[in-house]
N, C-alpha and C positions, 0 to 999 in steps of 0.2 A: 590540623586546625586551620592552616592557611587555605586549604581547599574548601573547608566548610564556610569560611568567611566569603571566599570568592564565589562559591555556589549560591549562597544566600543573597549576595549583592546582585548576581545575575538574575535571580528569580524575583527580586524586588523590582528590578527594571521591567520585568514582564508582568508585574502586578500579581504574582502568585507565590510569594514567599511567606511561609509561616515561620515564626520563631521556633527553633528546634526545641521540642518537648519530648524527651525520650520516655516512652511508656515502659512499665516494668517488663523485664524479660527481653527487651530489644537487644541490649548489648550482648547478652548470652546467646541470643539467636544469631547475631553476627559472627560470634566466635564459632558456633556450630557450622555456619555456612563456610567459613574459612577452612575448617578442618575437612569438611566434605570436598571442597574444591582442591585442597592440597592433596588429598587421597586420590582425586581424579586426575592429578597430574599438572595442575596449575602451579606455576612457580610461586614461591613465597614472596619474591620481590614484586611480582604482579599483584598478589593479594594485598600486600602491605600498602602498595600505591593505590589500588582500587578502593580499598576500604578506609583510607586515610580521611578522616573527617566525615565518614558516612553518617547520615542522620535520618530520623523519621520525618516523613513529609505528610502531615495530616491532610493537606489539600488533595493529595493523590488518593487517599482513602475516601475522602468525601466525594470526589468525582466518580470513583469506582462504584460507590454505593448509590449514588443519586444521578445516574445518567438519565437525561430527560427522555420521556416518551413523547415523540412528536408525530402527530397524524399528518401524513403527507400523501400527495398524489404524485404521479410521475412528472406532470407539468410543473408542479410547485417545486419539486426536487431539482428539475432542470433549470428552472428560473433562479434558484438559489446557487447552484453550482456552476452554471455556464452563463455568466453575465456577458454582456456585450464587450466590456472592457477586457475580460479574461480571454475571450476569443480573439480580439484584436491584438492583444499582447502575445498570444500564442502564435499568431501568424507572423508577427515580427520576430519572435524567438526562433521559429522554424527556419526563417531565412537567415538569421544571424548565426545559427549553429549548423548550417548545412554541411560545411566542410568537416566539422567535428563529428557530426552524426552519420554522414554517408558511409564511411567504412564500417562503423559499428552495425548499422542497419543491414548492410550487405552481408556481414559476417553471420548475423543471427536470423536474417530473413524477416525482420519486423519493420513495417513502414515507419519513417521518421515521425509522421503525424501522430501515430499511436504512442510512440515513446514520449513525445512532447506533451501529448494530451494527458498521459498518466502523471508526468512530472508536474504539469500545471495543476491538476486536480489534487494531487497529494501534498505538494509543498508550495504552491503558487510560484512555480518556476524557481524553486530553491530558496525562496525568501522566508518560508515558515518551516523551520527544521526542528522545532521544539526546544525549550529552554530549561527543562528539568534535568538535573544531574542523574544520569541513567541508573547508576549503581544504587544511589539512595532511593530512587523511585521504585525500582524492582525489589530491593530489599524490604522496603516499607510494605509493598503490596503482598509479597510472599509471607511476611511476618503477620500481616493483618488476617490472612487466612481465608477470606471469602473465595478466592481463586488461588489459594496458596501453592498448590502443586504446579499450576500453569506458570505462575510468575517465578517460582523457584527454578523451573526448567529454563525459562528465559534468562534468568540471572546467570545460571551456569554457562549458558551459551555466550552471554556478554563477557564473562570472565575469560572464556577461551579466545574470544575476538581480541581482547586486550593482550592476552598472553602471546598471541601471534603477531602483535605489533602493528595492527592495521590502524589503530587510533590510540590516543592517550585518554585516561579517565577524565582529564579536564575538558577535553574536546568532545567527549562522548555524551552529548546532550540528546534529548528525545522528548516526545510527548509525555504526559503524565503516566500513560499506560505502557510506555516503552517503545513506541514506534520511532525509529531512528533516521535521522538525516533527511536528505532531499528526496529519497525514495520511500521514506517512512516504512522501512523494513523492521519487523520484530527481530530480535537477535537470532532466533532459530531460522528465520527466513534468510537473514544475512548469511548464515553458515551454508545454506543450501544454494543460494542464488546470486549472492554478490559476486561481481566480476572485476578483475583488474583490467580496466579498459585501456590504459596507457602503458602497461607492462613495467611499471616501476616497482612491482613486488608488493604493493599495498592495495587493499580494497577500501577506498575512502569515499563513502557515500555522503559525507558531510560537506566537503569543500571541493572535491574533484569531480567536475561535471562529466568528464569522460568516463569515469568509473560509474557515476550515476546512470548515464545512458546505457552503458554496457550491462549494468545490473538489471535495469528494467527490461531490456530486450532479452536477456538471458532468462529472467523469470518467466516471461511469456513463452519463449521457445521450450523451456523445460516443462511447461504445463500444456504443451500440445499445440502451440501456434503453428499453423501451416502457411508457408510463404505462398503468395500469389492468389489467395482467395479472400473475399471480403469477410467482415465480421457478421454482416447481416443487412437487412433493409426493412424499412417500415412498409407494412402491407395493409390492404383492406380485405375484408372477408365478405363473401356473398351473403345475401339474405338467407336465413335458415341454416347457416353453417353450424355444424355440430361442435359445441364447446368442448366436448370430450377429446377432440383432436388437438387441443392446445395442451402442451406440457412436455416435460422432459422425456417421457417414454414414447412419445408419438413422433418418431423420426421417419421422414420420407424424403425421397428425391424431389428436387425443385419441380421437375416435370409433373410429378404426381400432384403436388400442391396446385400447380397451374390448372390441371384437369379438374380439381375440386373448386375452382373459381377464385383462388387466391391471386391477387393482383398487387403489383408494387404501387405504393402511394405516389411515388415520383420515380422517373427513370424506368429501369427494367429489373426483372428478377435475375438472380445469379444463374450460372450455368445449370442447365437442366439436370445434369448428372450429380450435382452436389447433394449430399445428404444433409438435411436441415430439420429444424423443428420450429414450432411457433411459440413465442413468448408474449404474454399479456400481463405486464406488471400490475395493472389495476383491474384485471379481470377481462372477460371477453368483450365487455361494452366499452373498454378503454382502448388505448393505442396498442397495436399488435405488431410484432416484429418477427420476420423469418430469419433465423440465425444459424450460423455454421459452427463448426468446432472451435473457431477462433473466439467466439463468444464465451465458450467454456473457459478459455484462458483468462478472460476478464473476471469470470466468477471465481477462479482459483485465487485471484488477487484479493477480491472482496466478494463474499457470497451474498450479494444483493443485486437483484435484477435492475433496480434503479441505478446503481453504480455502473453496472456493466453496460446498460443502454447509454448512460451518460458518456462513458468513455468512447463508445462507438460513434455516437452522434458528434461528439467533440472532435474526434479525429477526422470525421467526414467534413466538418466545417473548416478545420485547419487546412485540409488538403484541397478544398474547393477552389476553382479558379477565381 
């Protein structure tokens, strides 16, 4: 009960607390979850602690059912996500964290500007980590059933994370949908990619920025990031360019694109032998980018061309002289 009161107080500060109203069958569902987790090897002590004061969060259900459909263009998206202040703060953060970042980025082969860019977009450099009690949110969404199997799987992963001692239930806050900590990992992503950056035996993406940086870099490396090559570059296409050549299946070396009249909008194209493809988030009449395999690592993080382009451009701005 103490955890319930504390959690609700925290959510009230965030402006997102509903008074607990337990729907029929919720308590029985929690007991079923506990039995499943116990059978799967989660300790009774962990389960008792994790589900102490667990409650149904109506707001999480409402958000899941009523996610807004927003009509965007790439330029509008970039304007919303990459404000001048965010870029300036990112440059300051990049300098302030250089000594902490350098060994991590050398270990994983990911540039510091890319790590800081992802950190900045996901949690505003660690300031927005989510204020929902994770176990209650995931239990609510699993019980509600619209995406029940997905959230039940995430809940079981969250319980394993608790059982391994990486975080306590009280500190395990997240977004309403379960994205955790400064890296905004879902629990299953945490299991696959979270890293112990400082070697203390814990993977803490909530308060330990060394672990946050290592986890972001490890995620990209495990999803194909190749050291030493760019993510991509904005390009212009010649008059009459065949739009069928734009897309995931149309991979060619940079030299071949050059022969077809593709030109860098600013600067130069990457190495002629790199295999690349063209991406046009708003269609052939909009902005076009020639991207490498590293762009696909961004897409593994978030399957949105808007997001992937934003990360690439953000990292370029952070690393610009």
